[in-house]
C-alpha positions in Angstrom: -92.6 -119.5 130.2 -95.6 -120.3 132.5 -98.3 -123.0 131.8 -100.9 -120.2 131.5 -98.7 -118.0 129.3 -98.0 -120.8 126.9 -101.7 -121.4 126.3 -102.3 -117.9 125.2 -101.8 -117.2 121.4 -103.5 -115.6 118.6 -105.3 -112.2 118.1 -108.5 -113.3 119.6 -109.1 -115.6 122.6 -111.0 -115.9 125.8 -109.3 -115.8 129.4 -111.7 -117.9 131.7 -112.2 -118.0 135.5 -110.5 -114.9 136.6 -110.9 -112.5 139.7 -110.6 -108.9 139.2 -110.9 -105.8 141.4 -114.7 -104.8 140.8 -113.6 -101.0 141.3 -111.9 -101.1 138.1 -114.7 -102.4 135.9 -117.4 -100.3 134.5 -120.2 -102.7 135.4 -119.1 -105.9 137.5 -120.5 -109.1 135.8 -121.3 -110.7 138.9 -121.5 -110.7 142.7 -118.5 -108.8 144.5 -116.9 -110.7 147.4 -115.8 -109.2 150.7 -112.3 -108.5 149.4 -113.8 -106.3 146.5 -113.1 -108.9 143.9 -115.6 -110.3 141.0 -115.1 -113.7 139.1 -115.4 -113.3 135.3 -114.3 -114.3 132.0 -112.5 -111.8 129.6 -112.2 -111.9 125.8 -109.8 -109.9 123.8 -109.8 -109.3 119.8 -107.2 -107.6 118.2 -105.3 -106.3 121.0 -108.5 -104.8 122.9 -111.0 -106.1 125.5 -113.8 -107.3 123.4 -115.8 -108.7 126.2 -116.0 -109.0 130.4 -118.6 -111.9 131.1 -119.9 -113.8 133.8 -117.8 -116.9 134.6 -118.6 -119.9 132.6 -119.0 -117.7 129.3 -115.7 -118.8 127.9 -115.2 -122.3 126.0 -114.0 -124.9 128.4 -110.8 -125.4 126.4 -110.0 -121.3 127.0 -106.8 -120.9 128.9 -107.7 -120.6 132.6 -106.5 -118.3 135.5 -107.8 -120.8 137.9 -109.6 -118.0 139.9 -106.3 -116.0 139.9 -106.4 -112.1 139.7 -106.5 -110.0 136.6 -105.5 -106.6 136.6 -105.3 -103.9 133.9 -101.8 -102.2 133.2 -100.5 -100.3 136.2 -99.9 -96.5 136.1 -96.9 -94.7 138.1 -97.8 -91.1 138.5 -94.6 -89.8 140.2 -91.0 -90.8 139.6 -87.5 -89.5 139.0 -86.0 -91.3 136.2 -83.1 -88.9 135.8 -81.8 -89.6 139.3 -82.3 -93.7 139.2 -79.8 -96.2 139.8 -76.9 -94.0 141.0 -76.7 -95.6 144.6 -73.4 -97.4 143.8 -71.3 -94.3 143.3 -73.4 -91.9 145.2 -74.7 -93.5 148.4 -76.6 -91.5 150.9 -74.1 -91.7 153.8 -76.8 -91.0 156.7 -80.1 -92.2 155.0 -81.8 -89.0 155.9 -83.1 -86.1 153.8 -80.2 -83.9 153.8 -77.9 -86.6 153.1 -80.2 -87.4 150.1 -80.0 -83.8 149.0 -76.2 -83.5 149.3 -75.6 -86.9 147.6 -77.7 -86.3 144.6 -76.5 -82.8 144.0 -72.8 -83.6 144.1 -73.5 -86.8 141.5 -75.7 -84.4 139.2 -72.5 -81.9 139.0 -70.1 -84.6 138.7 -71.5 -87.3 136.5 -74.8 -86.5 134.9 -74.3 -86.6 131.0 -76.7 -87.6 128.3 -75.4 -91.1 127.5 -75.5 -92.2 131.3 -78.6 -90.7 132.0 -80.3 -92.3 129.0 -78.7 -95.6 130.0 -80.2 -95.2 133.6 -83.3 -94.0 132.4 -83.9 -96.7 129.7 -83.0 -99.4 132.5 -85.9 -98.0 134.7 -88.2 -98.0 131.8 -87.7 -101.6 130.9 -87.9 -102.6 134.5 -91.4 -101.1 134.7 -92.3 -102.3 131.3 -91.6 -106.0 132.4 -93.6 -105.6 135.6 -96.8 -104.4 133.6 -96.8 -100.4 133.8 -98.2 -98.7 131.0 -97.7 -95.0 132.2 -95.3 -93.2 134.0 -94.8 -89.5 134.9 -91.1 -88.6 135.8 -89.9 -85.4 137.3 -86.7 -84.0 136.0 -84.4 -81.8 137.9 -84.7 -78.6 135.8 -81.7 -76.3 136.5 -80.1 -74.4 133.7 -78.0 -75.1 131.9 -78.6 -79.1 132.6 -82.3 -78.9 131.7 -81.4 -77.9 128.2 -79.6 -81.3 127.8 -82.1 -83.5 129.9 -85.5 -82.2 128.7 -84.7 -83.1 125.1 -83.2 -86.5 126.0 -86.4 -87.5 127.7 -88.6 -86.1 125.1 -86.5 -88.7 122.8 -87.1 -91.3 125.3 -90.8 -90.4 125.4 -91.0 -91.2 121.5 -89.0 -94.0 121.7 -91.4 -95.6 124.3 -94.6 -94.5 122.7 -96.8 -97.3 122.4 -95.1 -99.3 125.5 -95.1 -96.8 128.2 -96.8 -93.4 128.0 -94.1 -91.2 129.5 -95.0 -88.0 130.9 -92.5 -85.1 131.8 -92.4 -82.8 134.6 -90.1 -80.2 136.1 -88.7 -80.1 139.6 -86.7 -77.3 141.0 -87.1 -75.0 144.1 -90.0 -72.4 143.9 -87.4 -69.7 143.7 -85.9 -70.8 140.7 -88.9 -69.6 138.8 -88.1 -66.1 139.6 -87.0 -63.6 136.8 -85.8 -64.7 133.3 -84.5 -68.2 134.5 -88.2 -69.0 135.6 -89.5 -67.8 132.1 -86.9 -70.0 130.4 -87.7 -72.9 132.5 -91.5 -72.7 132.0 -91.0 -72.0 128.2 -88.8 -75.4 128.0 -91.6 -77.3 129.9 -94.1 -75.8 127.6 -92.3 -76.5 124.3 -91.9 -80.3 125.4 -95.6 -80.6 126.4 -94.6 -81.4 129.8 -96.1 -80.5 133.4 -94.7 -77.7 135.4 -93.5 -78.9 138.9 -91.6 -77.2 141.9 -90.7 -78.1 145.2 -91.6 -76.2 148.4 -89.1 -75.9 151.5 -90.8 -74.3 154.1 -89.7 -74.9 157.7 -90.0 -74.0 161.3 -92.9 -74.4 163.9 -96.6 -74.2 163.1 -96.6 -70.7 164.5 -93.8 -69.6 162.4 -94.7 -67.0 160.0 -94.6 -67.9 156.2 -91.5 -66.0 154.4 -92.7 -62.5 152.9 -91.7 -63.8 149.6 -93.5 -67.1 149.5 -96.9 -65.7 148.2 -95.5 -63.7 145.8 -93.5 -66.6 144.3 -96.5 -68.7 144.4 -98.6 -66.4 142.4 -95.6 -66.1 139.8 -95.4 -69.8 139.4 -99.2 -70.2 138.8 -98.9 -67.3 136.3 -96.1 -68.8 134.2 -98.2 -72.1 134.1 -101.5 -70.1 133.2 -99.7 -68.4 130.5 -99.0 -71.5 128.7 -101.7 -73.6 129.6 -99.8 -76.1 131.8 -100.8 -78.5 134.5 -99.1 -78.6 137.8 -97.4 -81.2 139.9 -95.6 -79.9 143.2 -93.8 -81.8 145.8 -95.1 -80.2 149.0 -94.2 -80.0 152.6 -91.9 -83.2 152.3 -90.6 -83.3 155.9 -91.6 -83.5 159.5 -91.6 -79.6 160.3 -95.0 -78.3 161.4 -94.1 -75.0 159.6 -94.3 -76.5 156.2 -97.7 -75.5 155.6 -97.4 -74.8 151.7 -100.3 -77.3 151.0 -103.0 -74.9 152.3 -101.7 -72.1 150.6 -101.4 -73.8 147.1 -105.1 -74.9 147.4 -106.1 -71.3 148.3 -104.1 -70.1 145.5 -105.5 -72.4 143.1 -109.2 -71.3 144.2 -108.3 -67.4 144.2 -106.9 -67.6 140.7 -109.6 -70.0 139.4 -106.9 -72.4 138.0 -108.0 -74.0 134.9 -105.5 -77.1 134.8 -105.0 -80.3 136.9 -103.1 -80.0 140.0 -101.4 -82.8 141.6 -99.4 -82.6 144.7 -96.8 -85.2 146.2 -95.8 -86.1 149.8 -97.7 -83.7 152.0 -96.0 -85.5 155.1 -96.0 -82.4 157.2 -99.8 -82.4 157.3 -100.4 -85.1 159.5 -98.4 -83.3 162.5 -100.3 -80.1 162.2 -103.6 -79.4 164.5 -106.7 -81.0 163.3 -108.4 -77.6 162.6 -105.9 -76.9 160.2 -105.9 -80.5 158.6 -109.6 -80.0 158.2 -109.4 -76.6 156.5 -106.6 -77.7 154.2 -108.3 -80.7 153.0 -111.7 -78.7 152.5 -109.7 -76.3 150.4 -107.9 -79.1 148.3 -111.2 -80.8 147.6 -112.8 -77.3 146.6 -109.8 -76.6 144.2 -110.0 -80.4 142.6 -106.4 -81.0 143.8 -105.2 -84.7 143.6 -102.5 -86.2 145.8 -99.9 -88.8 145.0 -98.5 -90.5 147.9 -94.8 -92.2 148.0 -95.1 -94.4 150.9 -91.7 -96.4 150.6 -89.3 -93.2 150.0 -91.3 -91.3 152.9 -91.0 -94.1 155.3 -87.3 -94.5 154.5 -86.4 -90.8 154.8 -88.7 -89.3 157.4 -87.9 -89.5 161.2 -84.5 -91.1 160.7 -82.0 -90.5 163.3 -78.9 -92.3 163.7 -79.4 -94.9 166.6 -82.9 -94.0 167.2 -86.1 -95.9 166.1 -88.3 -93.7 164.1 -91.7 -92.7 165.9 -93.5 -91.4 162.8 -94.4 -93.1 159.4 -93.7 -90.1 157.5 -97.0 -90.4 155.4 -99.7 -88.2 154.8 -103.5 -88.6 155.6 -104.5 -90.8 152.8 -108.0 -92.0 154.6 -109.1 -88.5 155.4 -108.1 -87.0 152.0 -110.4 -89.6 150.3 -113.0 -88.9 153.0 -113.0 -85.2 151.8 -113.1 -86.1 148.3 -109.5 -85.6 147.6 -108.4 -88.5 145.0 -105.3 -90.3 146.2 -103.0 -92.3 144.2 -99.8 -94.1 145.1 -96.4 -94.2 143.0 -92.9 -95.5 143.3 -91.0 -92.1 143.5 -87.2 -92.6 143.7 -85.4 -95.9 142.8 -81.8 -96.8 144.2 -80.6 -93.2 144.6 -80.1 -91.1 147.7 -83.8 -90.4 148.4 -84.6 -94.2 148.2 -81.9 -97.0 148.2 -84.1 -99.7 147.0 -87.1 -100.1 144.3 -87.5 -101.5 141.0 -90.6 -99.6 139.5 -92.9 -102.5 140.4 -96.2 -100.9 141.1 -97.6 -104.3 142.7 -94.6 -103.7 145.2 -95.9 -100.3 145.7 -99.5 -101.4 146.3 -98.4 -104.4 148.5 -95.9 -102.1 150.5 -98.5 -99.2 151.0 -101.4 -101.5 152.1 -99.2 -102.5 155.0 -97.8 -98.8 155.9 -101.3 -97.0 155.1 -103.6 -99.8 156.3 -105.5 -99.9 152.9 -107.4 -103.2 154.1 -110.1 -104.3 156.3 -111.8 -103.3 153.7 -109.6 -103.2 150.9 -112.2 -101.2 149.3 -111.4 -99.4 145.9 -107.6 -99.0 146.7 -106.5 -100.9 143.8 -107.5 -97.8 141.9 -104.8 -95.9 143.5 -102.3 -97.5 141.3 -104.4 -97.9 138.1 -107.4 -95.7 137.3 -106.9 -93.1 139.7 -103.3 -92.4 138.8 -104.3 -92.5 135.3 -107.0 -89.7 135.9 -104.3 -87.6 137.9 -102.0 -87.8 134.5 -105.2 -87.0 132.2 -104.8 -90.1 130.4 -107.1 -93.2 129.5 -105.6 -96.4 131.4 -105.8 -98.4 134.4 -109.3 -99.8 133.7 -111.1 -102.9 132.5 -113.4 -101.5 129.9 -114.8 -102.8 126.6 -112.5 -101.5 123.9 -109.5 -100.8 126.3 -106.3 -101.8 125.1 -105.6 -105.5 126.4 -102.7 -104.5 128.5 -103.4 -107.0 131.4 -101.6 -108.3 134.3 -102.5 -111.8 135.3 -101.5 -113.3 138.6 -101.6 -116.7 140.1 -102.8 -115.1 143.3 -106.6 -115.5 143.8 -107.4 -113.7 147.1 -105.7 -110.5 148.2 -103.7 -111.9 151.1 -102.1 -114.3 148.5 -101.6 -111.4 146.1 -100.0 -109.2 149.0 -97.9 -111.9 150.5 -95.5 -112.6 147.7 -93.6 -110.3 145.0 -95.8 -112.1 142.4 -92.5 -112.5 140.2 -94.4 -115.4 138.3 -96.9 -112.8 136.8 -98.0 -112.8 133.0 -98.0 -109.4 131.4 -100.0 -109.0 128.2 -99.4 -106.2 125.9 -102.0 -105.5 123.2 -103.4 -109.0 123.9 -100.1 -110.8 123.5 -97.7 -112.3 126.1 -94.7 -110.1 126.6 -91.7 -111.6 126.9 -89.8 -108.6 128.8 -87.9 -109.4 132.0 -86.3 -106.8 134.4 -82.7 -106.1 133.0 -79.6 -107.2 134.9 -78.2 -104.9 137.1 -74.7 -105.5 135.8 -75.8 -103.4 132.5 -75.3 -100.4 134.7 -71.8 -101.4 135.9 -70.0 -99.0 133.5 -71.8 -96.0 134.4 -72.6 -96.3 138.3 -69.6 -98.6 139.7 -68.2 -96.8 142.9 
C-alpha cells in the first residue's frame, strides 16, 4: 500500500493539495494553469464528494497528494468483453482486419460457451475495476442461437457488478442480420435485456462507387426496429480504409429524416479521413444536427488499419476528432478489443487509452478539455451520471503521483490509488494465468 493510501481511512476525510482537470469540475475553485489543471482540496463524507475547495482549506494533517492529480472514475464506452483474451488460442495470423474476422469467427464457433465466456468477461471487468473504471459499454456478437446464451449471461454479469461497474450491453451484427424474423428476434432480445441496439456497416469500394440498392431500406428497417422498442443506437461505422465506406453520412441523414428520438453513438469512422473535404464537411454538419456522438478507438484502429506485410503503414487509421469537436460533435475515447484478433494488446485501462490517444491524435498543445473524453463525455454518451468532480457525486476517484500532464502521460501510473465510495480499493489486476485453462493454445 502506498504512503498516501495508508493515510486515507474513515468515512469522512479531506484530501489536500491536489491538481484536477478543470474541465471535470462544475466550478474550478481557483486559477487554471496552462495545462488545464486547477489546484484544490477535496472532502468526502459517507462515500460522496462533500466539498471542493481552494488549496489550504483542508487541515494541515489531512492526507496530501503533494500536487498530484485527482480524477473521477474513468468511463469506457466501447468494449468487446465477449471476445476478450482469446489471443493465445486464436491469434490473428496477419494482424489485419481480415485476419481478425476469420480468427474470431473460428474461435466463436469452436469455443464460445457460457463458462469460458463468463471467466474471460469477469477477468476483464476485474482488470478495469482495478484501474479505476466505473462504467463500461460492451458490444456482444449477436448471432442466433449464440445470442440466446450470451445476452442472459451478460445480464447476470451486469447485476453481479452493479455498484462497482455500471455495465451496459449492446448488440453487434452485420446490418443484414436485422432483416426479417431474425432481426425482430434480435431487437426483442436487446429490448428485454434493457440494452442498446447496435450493428456494423461494411461498405467498400471507391468514393464514386454507388451504395448498394438494399443499403438504405435495411438502414431504415434497423432504425424502425429501435424506434418501435424505444432503443438507443450504437453503430460500428466505416471501419476501413476504403473511400466507398460512406455509411456515416447516410446514418446521420436517416436520423434527421426520421427524427430519431434516441441517442446515437457511432464508432471508428476511419474512412472519413480519406474522403473529399466537401464530403467530410457535409457529413460532420449532418452529424452535429442529428446530435450524434463519436467514440474513437485509436489503439485498435492503428493496429489494424493500413497493415500490409513488409510495408510501413502510411496512415494512422483514426478519424477526424479535432474537426468533429469543432463541428459540435462530441468525441470520447475507448478501449475497444482486448487481446483478441482485432487488437493483440490492452488491459481495459482507460488511462492507457488516454495516454496513447494523446500521442496518436495530438490531443495536446493545448490539452484543453480532452480529459472529458475518458470521463464526462463518455458518460454522457452512455446516458449515465459519472466522470465528473461534483458535489454529491460518488467519491469514486483515481489519485496519481503525477503532478503535470507530461508526468501523467509519460508512465503507466501503476502506482495510482483508486477510491471506491471514498474507501481505498485493494483490487489489483488479475493474473493472466487464471485464464490458462480456457485459452491455452
